[in-house]
N, C-alpha and C positions, 0 to 999 in steps of 0.2 A: 548594356546597362542592367537588364533583368538578370542575366547570367551572373553578373557581379554580386547583385543583391542576394541571389539564390545561394551562391557560394559562401557569402558572408553569414547567411542564416545558418547554414549547416556547420559553421564553425562555432556557433553559440551552444550553450548547454542544451537548450530546447531542441535545436537542430540535430545535435549529436544523439540526443535521446530518441528523436523520431527515426533516425537511421537505424538505431539499435532495435527499435520496435519492429520496423519493416524487415530487418534482417532476421529477427526472431520468428516472425510470421512466415517468412519464406522458408526458414529452417524446418518449422513444424510441417508446412505443406510438403516440403521435399521428403522428409522422413515418412510421412503418411503415404506419399506417392510411391516410394520405394517399397513400403510394406504391402500396399495393395497390389502393385505390379508383381511382386514376388508371390503373393497369395493366389493370383489367377494365372501365373505364368504357364502352368501345366495345361491350361485349356487351349485348344486349337483356335478358338474364336476370341481369345483375349485381346484387349486393346494394347497398343504399344505404350511405352513409358511417357512420351511427350504429351499425348492427350490426357493421360491420367494426371500428370503434373499440372497442366493448365486447369483442369477441373479442381484439383486440390487447392491451387492458389486462389481460385474464386471462392471455394468453400471457406477458407480461413482468412480471407481479406477483412471481414468485419472486426477481427480481433485487434486491428490497428486502432479502431475507435474504442473497442471494449477495454483495451489496456488503460486508456486515459480515464475511462469511467471508473474502473476498479481502483486506479491510482488516486482519484479524487475521493472515493469512499474510504480508502485506507487513511488518507490524510485527515478526513473528518472523523472517522470512527476509531482509528488506530489499527495496528497490526493485531494478529491473533493473540499476541502476548500483552498488548497494551489496551485493547478494547474492553469496554465494560460488557456485562452479560447482555444488555440490550444491544450493544454494538455488534457482538458476535451473532446474535439472532438476526439482526439486520443484514449482516454479511452473508449468512446462510440463505436468507430470502433473496438477496441480490444475486448470489451465485446461481441459484436455481432459475431465477428469472432470466439472467443472461444466457444460461445454457438452453432454456426453452425458446428464447427468441432466436438463438443461433440454430436450433433444431428446425425451426420454420424456414430459416435461410437455407439449411441443408436441403430440405425438401424442394424448395423453389429452384435452387441451382441444379440439383441432381435430376429432377424431373424434366429439365430442359437441355442441359449440356453434358450430362454424364456419358462417358464412352461405353457404358454398360447398359444403355437403354434397351437394347434388343437381346441382351444376354439371358438365357433361360435361368430361372431361379432368382432373378432380381425383381425388385419392385421400386418404382420411382428412380430407376437408374442406379440402384445400390442393393447390396445384400442387406438383409434385415439387421444383422449384427453390426453393420457399419454405423447405423444411427445410434445404437446403444454405446458403441465404442467412442464415437465423436462426442456424445453427451458427457461421458465420463472424463474425456480429455478436457472439455470445457471446465468442469469442476476442478480438475487438477491444475489447470492454468490459473484459475481464480485463486486457488490455495497458494500456488507458487508466488503470485504477486502479493497476496495477503501476508505471507510469512516473511517476505523480504522487506527490510526497512526501505522506505522511499528516499532516494537521494535528493538533496536539495538542488533545485534548478537555478538558484540565485547565488550571486557572489556574496561574500561576507559583508561588503559595503552596502549591497542592496538589502540584505537582511537587517543590517543595523538601521538603515533609513526607514524600513517598514515598521520597526519596533518603536512606535511613537508613544505608547502608553507609559507614562511616568508616575501616575498617581491613580488610585482607585477610591471612589467615594463609597463608603460602607456605613451601615448603621449598626449601633450596638445599644440595645434598649431604646431610649428616646434620643440618644445623641448620634450625631453624624460625624464621621471622621474621614480625613483624607490620608490614605496610606501610601507612602512612597514605595515604589517597587524595590528600591535599594534596601528598604527596611524589612522586606519579607525574607524570612529564613527558608521556609518551605510551604508548600500548598498541598492541601489534602482534599480529595473529593468526598463530599458528604451529601449523597442523594442528588438533588437538583442544585446544590450549592457547592461552593469551594471555600474551604476554611483557610484564611491567610494567617499564618503563624508568624508573629513579629516579637520584638523585645517587649512591646507594650501589651501583648496579649494576642488572642485569636479573634478574628473577625470573619463573619460569613458574607460571602458575595454570591449573588444569584447568577452564576455563570458556570459553564462546563469547563473542564480542564482542557479539552480540545481547543475551545475558543481562547482560553487564557494563554495556551501555548503559542497561539498565533499572534497574540498581542504583546507578549514579553520578548525581550532580547534573547535570541537563542544562544548567544555567547555567554549569557549570565544565568539563564534558567534552563534546566535540563529536565525533561520528563523521564524519570527513571522507572516508572511503573504506571499502569493504567489509572492508579489512584493517587499518584504523587508526582509533584514537580519540586525540584530543589534549587536553591540559589547556590551557584558554584562557590561563591565567596564564603559560604557557611558550611561547606563540605569538609569534614575532617579526614575522611578516607573510606575505603571499602573493607568490609570484613565478611566473614562467613559464620553462619550459625552451626549448630551440631548436625543438622541434616545436610549441610553443604550448600545451602542457599545463600546468595549474596545479599548483604545488607549495606546500605550507605549510612555512615555515621556523621551526624552534624555536630557543629561546635557546641551546641547546647546539650549534647548527650543523647539526642533523639536517634533512634534506629528505624530505618524504613526499608521495606523489601525492594529489591532491584530485579527487574526482568533482564533477560539476556540482551535484548536490544538496548535497554536502558544502561546496562553496563558498558556496552560499546560506545554509547553517546558520552558517558562519563569519562571513559578512557581517552576519548578524542580531545577532551579539554583538560584532563588530568593525566598526562602521559606517565606520571610516576606511580599511579595507582596500580595495584595488582589485578 
């Protein structure tokens, strides 16, 4: 019975995602093991490949958890194209923090299980440049996840059921208004607020675009830039400016910048766009 449940889990998007992460970590460990074995192959006292591979698997094992941590940060802060300046600063801080935590793990594992513990010229079971090299690879892995748009782990039906916000309560002057999401043409980030642009005017809502993107129906509202969400029903098409940058044109004549990831999202719902 347990095997059946396990097999069913690995057929879900989350289960397949976990398998891909484990395979990726094993690939990194394998490549590193090959590189290290080649680097020390000329030494008569060098360790064989199998102990080196086992050591590297232990070294890179934490990245199974780190991957989900970075993925969560990307969903909250955006990719490097969509994140705000503050978001990018937080990403840099998180990357250095994760690499530093992993560096401590390197030291703990290498000083106990490294096949090079007794090899001359090593310290804590590794050559000094190994630690620098591993730290740089951590930063590179973070960047690779940050630059890659995060795939949705939910089905369209689940996404639709999660998008429950149909109205937003906003204030304009002394008046309070209820804005239907269907009436929103596009949304613009303005500091700590989001400006909801409708036929009736613009209204400020104290909410981040990242949070709004989670509350809106992803089939109807697309985040095309770190500062812009558009209602697909009000998109007239995609154009380019004189510098070659992409712009989304709305039915009211508004033009907004589009990032590369935003263009991909738009093309997924507007297949006829260029």
